[in-house]
C-alpha positions, -999 to +999 in steps of 0.1 A: +055-304+200+060-288+233+071-251+238+071-221+262+067-187+246+060-151+255+023-141+250+029-106+237+055-117+212+035-146+199+004-124+195+025-099+174+038-125+151+004-142+147-010-109+136+018-106+110+012-141+096-026-135+094-019-109+067-011-138+043-045-154+047-073-145+023-110-144+034-120-158+001-101-191+002-120-223-007-094-246+009-099-251+046-062-258+053-054-223+041-075-208+069-048-221+092-013-210+102+014-236+100+032-236+134+067-252+135+090-255+165+127-261+158+159-253+177+145-227+201+126-209+174+090-209+163+081-203+127+046-193+116+036-196+080+005-184+062-004-184+025-033-180+001-011-194-028-006-158-041+010-143-011+030-162+016+044-150+049+070-167+071+077-150+105+101-162+132+103-157+170+123-171+199+108-197+223+118-225+245+114-258+226+112-289+247+099-311+219+102-301+183+071-305+160+046-289+138+008-284+135-017-263+116-040-241+138-070-221+126-057-186+122-086-167+136-091-189+166-054-191+174-050-153+172-081-146+193-071-170+220-035-157+223-046-121+222-070-126+251-045-145+273-026-127+301+008-110+294+027-140+306+044-172+294+022-195+272+027-233+272+017-251+240+017-289+237+006-309+207-003-346+210-015-362+178-037-334+163-048-320+197-034-286+207-033-277+245-027-240+253-021-230+289-013-195+304-016-189+341-052-199+350-064-204+314-064-236+294-076-243+259-078-276+240-084-273+202-081-296+172-053-288+148-046-300+112-018-321+097+013-301+089+021-324+059-012-313+043-001-276+043+010-265+008+048-260+004+059-225-003+078-218-036+115-222-037+128-190-052+161-185-069+170-148-065+181-131-097+182-094-086+180-077-052+183-043-037+178-027-003+158+004+007+153+022+040+121+012+058+109+048+061+116+057+025+097+026+013+067+032+036+064+068+024+067+057-013+039+032-010+017+056+010+021+082-017+013+058-046-008+027-037-040+047-034-040+053-071-042+016-080-075+000-090-093-032-079-102-046-113-092-082-123-097-074-160-068-049-158-043-067-135-013-045-142-032-014-128-040-032-096-004-030-085+025-006-082+053-005-108+088-007-093+113+005-119+150+008-113+171+027-138+196+055-139+205+052-102+169+057-090+139+037-082+105+048-094+072+037-077+043+043-101+005+037-097-022+048-121-059+039-126-068+057-159-079+089-141-048+098-121-011+089-117+011+089-087+049+088-090+075+087-062+112+085-071+141+077-047+178+080-056+197+048-051+231+035-060+223+007-085+233+000-120+205-026-123+175-022-147+145-038-130+108-035-139+082-054-119+045-049-109+038-057-072+001-063-061-012-033-041-027-057-015+007-070-004+023-035-003-005-023+020+002-052+044+039-047+043+034-011+053+014-022+083+043-045+094+072-021+088+082+003+115+096+038+109+132+029+116+162+035+094+167-002+090+167-016+054+141-037+037+156-062+013+137-068-019+146-097-041+132-108-075+128-143-089+109-153-121+073-143-115+078-136-078+091-109-054+104-115-019+105-089+009+129-096+038+123-078+071+142-084+104+123-116+113+097-120+086+099-130+049+070-121+025+066-138-009+042-125-036+035-134-071+041-105-095+014-091-117+015-097-154+005-073-182+018-042-199+021-011-177+014+021-194+043+043-205+040+068-176+069+089-188+050+099-220+020+111-199+039+136-178+045+166-200+071+192-194+055+222-212+028+242-195+006+272-202-004+280-167+015+274-134+003+284-100+018+281-065-006+277-036-006+268+001-014+231+002-035+231+033-056+261+022-063+245-012-071+211+005-096+226+029-113+247+002-117+216-020-130+196+009-156+222+016-166+225-021-169+187-024-196+187+003-220+197-024-204+176-052-226+147-061-215+112-069-238+111-100-221+142-113-186+128-109-180+147-076-175+178-098-156+209-086-148+237-110-117+259-109-115+294-124-079+308-125-074+345-133-063+378-118-040+362-092-066+340-076-083+307-079-121+304-076-135+270-066-172+262-069-195+233-069-233+231-072-261+206-071-299+206-067-296+215-030-273+245-034-239+257-043-206+267-027-180+292-037-144+296-025-116+319-034-078+314-028-050+339-034-022+324-054+008+331-075-001+326-112+022+325-142+007+321-176-028+321-191-062+323-174-080+290-172-113+273-165-111+236-156-131+210-137-121+178-117-136+149-098-130+163-063-120+129-049-093+124-074-076+158-070-080+157-032-064+122-029-032+135-044-031+168-026-037+152+009-008+128+005+017+156-001+036+167+031+050+200+018+035+234+028+033+247-007+024+229-040+027+238-076-001+231-101+007+230-138-018+231-166-018+227-203-053+239-211-087+227-198-086+193-215-052+181-205-040+167-171-030+188-142+004+180-128+009+186-090+043+188-074+055+197-039+074+230-042+104+216-021+104+180-035+111+173-071+108+135-066+070+133-062+045+139-090+007+135-090-012+138-122-050+140-125-072+142-155-099+169-158-136+164-164-146+178-198-171+206-196-185+232-220-173+268-213-209+278-205-209+254-175-185+277-156 
């Protein structure tokens, strides 16, 4: 193999491919990136057998060929080289890398020992704008869990029905739901690992271009402009989230999002981990009182708000309620309650397509 390639472009695509490499792999070959030069294009492939990434870039190919190069070493070398043309030549398993006055010689691995990626036969596919997808993942993926005993909850549910796609994440304490209208008669229901969605969001730009998502048995494929990402789907039964989100409420209040967020953040400074990061809310007489206490002191906040319905005392894990409030972009939010033992539902006032639900912490009335 013998090629000439732009340093900055190569570094960008190595960084993309590296997102498919797991730090926990036990197979040495999977620490490497498969580098293939064909017809004036370079293809970089990385996989951990659960997630696979192929990314393409232009180059000048003098001699076609392929080699496996250690991902970390390859990335570090290319990143540190000058912003100029890089010349890469492979003879046997030896890789020679030259750029201006720098030259590296490293040992590569056999390309035929690299595992083949799955051949996927698409069954369903749809497209979504990059910026809409990025925002949907940002507003949901944080509510997933890292628990191999409950795999379904370690991913985000994609559900297409009734001309909309729903992105849903939940962990047993809170639920995040983002819905986006789309012109589709399909009915699709898949669970995508949170890890791969986080990495895709790092790769995607904020453009109006479309991301293509295709499904095959047990797999999902994301096609960007010059990159294709494959992932296994998660198995297991996802909770019926529609039954959890109630429509009837006894208390509804509208509040400035930023004011509530900052008050909760101040109150959480004294909320202790061993006490479930507890903050208590007292809602009555047109205001919300927020307090938290521990052995070292207490804090009290008051926020003016519009209240419709009954007075209420309720408590939350401050981290769980703050995670949902911080991710909302609207200036005002609506909090809906059905008593002190039922979930609080939070919606942006000007966006009916986002819902955040958080469970309260059960406390005796005397604790307020």
